[in-house]
N, C-alpha and C positions, 0 to 999 in steps of 0.2 A: 503494499498499498505506500509506502511513502517510497519509490520507485514511483510510483502514478503522478504522487502527487508533486515532485519535484520537478516533472514532463507539466506540471498543470493539466494530468486528466484527473477531474477532482468528478466528474460525472459517471459512477461506475456503475454495472447492473452485474450482478453474476448468475449465473447461468446454472440453476439447480439442477436440469434437465438430467444428469447421470449420478447423481447426490440419491441415495438409499438411505442413510443413516447419521442423523449428528447428536454428538453427546454434546454435554453441558458446557468442555469448551469449545468445542467447535461452534456453538452462539456466543459464546464467550466472544470466539473469536471474529465473529458477524458484527457483533456488538464495539467491538475496539474499531475495528473498519471505521463503521458508522461515525464512530467520536472524529477518529483523524481527520476524515472526509469532511464534516461539518464544520473541524476547527477551520480545515483552510478553505473554507465555503462552498464546500461541494455536497453532492451527495448522495445518498445509496440505495437502488431497487435491487429486488430478486426480483426473478423468471423463472417461470415454470420448473416450483418444489414437488417436487412426489411425493403423497398422501403421507407419509410419514414426515415428511422435513415439513410439511405443512400442521399440518396437527403440534408438532412440535415447537416450530416460533409459532403457532397463536397457544400453545398452553404456555406460552414463557412470554408471552405478549409484547415478544419483540413483533410482530405485525403491525403492533400500532404504533410503530417506530420508524419500520422503514418500507414502505410501500411494497406491496406483492403483484407481480402480473400473472394470467397465467401464459407468457409466452415473452422472449426475446424480443422479437417485434412489437408489441406491446408497452412491454415498457418502454423501447426507448422512442415510443411517439409520445412529444410535448415534451420529451428529457431537452431542453437545452442549454445553449456552452452560457459558463457563467460572463454575467455582463461586468464588465470598467466601469468605474467612474469614471466620469469627463476628464479626460485630460490626462488622465494613465493610462503608460505604454505597459505592452501585453510582451 
């Protein structure tokens, strides 16, 4: 995540299509990624979570912190590039 932020890639989608299980450490890592992205002015979305992952994220209420979408394409829609302040350089 640090490398993405350093490259100014602060709009991230986690494609969870191939993930079938996530323990508390994995969920904690997702939340830490969210915190890093938010502190850099970015955002995180989750796409294509399998039923067990979806259940775990809802059970831990992570779904209240991170927007979840059925597909990567849907997650990408409306996911704008961060705006820069007037006069600032990118």
